[in-house]
N, C-alpha and C positions, 0 to 999 in steps of 0.2 A: 126203365129198371128194373121197376116192380114186376111187369108180367114178364120178368128175364126169373126170375125167384123166388117169385112164389106157390109153383109147385113145388120145390127144395126143399119148403119150409109147412108140411101138413098140420105143424100145434100152432101155428098160428091164426086163431080163429078170428082178428078182428084187425083190419086192415085202414088206417087213418092219416089222410093227404091231409098234408098241412099247409099247403097252400094253394089250393087247388084242387081238381074231383078227378079222378084217375076210375075208370070202371072199377066193380070190384070192392072200391076200399069209399067209407066215410068220412064228409069232409070235417074239421075240426070242428064247427059248429056240432054240423048232427052227433061230433062224439062226445062231445060237451053237455049238450040236449040232451044224454041218456043218461046222466051222474043224477042224484035228487040233493042237496043245498041241504037237505037233513041227516045225511048219512056221516056218520062220528068216527073217526077214526079209532083203531080195537087196538088198543095200548099194549092188549096181550098181543098184538101183534107181532111185534119190536125184531124178537124173534124169526121174525119168517125171512126168505131171501127178498134182500129191496133188488138188489143187480149181480151179476155179473160183469166183473172187467177182466180184462187183458191182463197179463204181466209185459213187461218190456224183454224176460227173459234174460235177465242182465245175468244171472248166476248159475242159468241151464237154458233148458227150453222152457218157451214162452207157455202161460199153462194160463185158464183161467181160475178168478178165485172170485170164492160166491161171498157176497157184503150182504149185513142183517141189518136191518134197521138198525139194532143197537150199536152194531160195526162204525155205520155213517155217524150217529149222532157222538160216538167217542172220539172218532176221528177226529168232526167237524170243531167240538170240543176243547181236542189236543192242538191243530192246529190254529185256534185264536188264541192259547195260552202261550204258546210257543214262538209268532210267529208275529210282527206289527204289522196293526191294523187300526189307523186312525184317523177320523170322519169316514165319510158312508163311500164304501170301493168303489172302483170299477176293473173287473177281471178281464182282460184282451187273452182269447182260447185261438188259438193258432193250431194246434196238436188234437190229433183226433180226444171227443168228448169221453167218446168208450175207455179211453185211458186213465192217466192221470189227470191228464187236464178237465176233465169230467163230473169226477169230486172233488176236486177244487174249487166247484163251483157254489157246493157247502156252508162251506163259510164264510164268504162271500154274500150269496142268497142271506143269511141269517144277522147279517149286518147289515141288510138290506139295499142290498148294491147291484150293479148290474152286471152283465155279462157282455161282454162286445164279442160277438161268434165270428171269423173272418171264413168266406167262403173260399179262399185259392190260398195255398200256401206260398204266398209275394214278401221274402222277407222287406221290402223297401215299404210296403203298405204296411205290414207289423209295425217299424218302426216309429212311418208317421202317423199312425193311429195311438202308438203311445201316447205324442204329440199331444195330438189334436183332441186326444177325447179322454187325456187328463188319469191313463193307465195307474192304476198302483197294485195290480199286480197281475202276476201272468207266468206260464209254465210252458219251459221248451227241454227239450231231448237234447242232448250234447252236441247232435249233428248241425240241427238250425239253429243254437248260439253260434257255430263254427260261422256259419252261411251269415249271422246277424255283424258276425264282428268282421266280415269279410265283406260287406257293404261298406260304399260310398257315401253313403248319407248316416251314418252311425253318428261319428264326431262331428256332426251338427248338428241333431236333433238335438233338443229339452227332452230329457228322459229325467228330470227332474221332479214328477210327482209317482216315481216308479218307487215302492216300500221294502215290495217281497217280489224276486225276478225265481220261482223255485227249478230246478232241473232234475234229471233224473232219469233212468229205463235204461242208461246203460251211461259207462265210465266217464267222464270229463278227463282231459290232460289238466295239471298242475297247470303247465305253464299257461294255454289256454285261461283257463280260470282265471288264474290271476291279471291277465288282457284284461277278463272282462270285471273283475270288479276295479281294477284302472278306467277301463272306456265306459262302463256301462253304471257303475259305482258299487258302492259297496250296501246293496243289495238281495247277492247271492242265495240262495238255499239250495241243496242238497238234499232230496227226499228219494228213499226206496220204501219198497211198500211188499 
């Protein structure tokens, strides 16, 4: 797949393969070996661009939003103040990490939590992972929540570990939200950024 897109991204000067070797790319170990333990974070760089995330296009056309280090620190602090975090959290990521699902990793990691990343969008596995891995936090767009609500295993699953089930990226039906509150629990939290 990388070979198919490499020529269309001339500004990318370093390619890193996380789980093996790919021609023209560094392995993760090679990439990490290039850094120095003695290098320190430049605190003046907090206003540098940290990432560009795509919006869901809820209020118009999807667009790329530039986030700085300060934006991410502030969002993390607000999330920690505004939503429940008890104990060491476990975050289940089914939605793409290039959107809100990824930004929500920062508050989890700041509590020493772990991120469980699903390889494929399988709502049955999503429900099973909540129970099996004692997931405390997750994020899905409403369309995937509707699929969760329609899955046969939902009512048999133990979802008691969930502290917060964020949703956003699109409007959610009030009736379906009521159903989610009843069947998943009073853990639903709407996000728009």
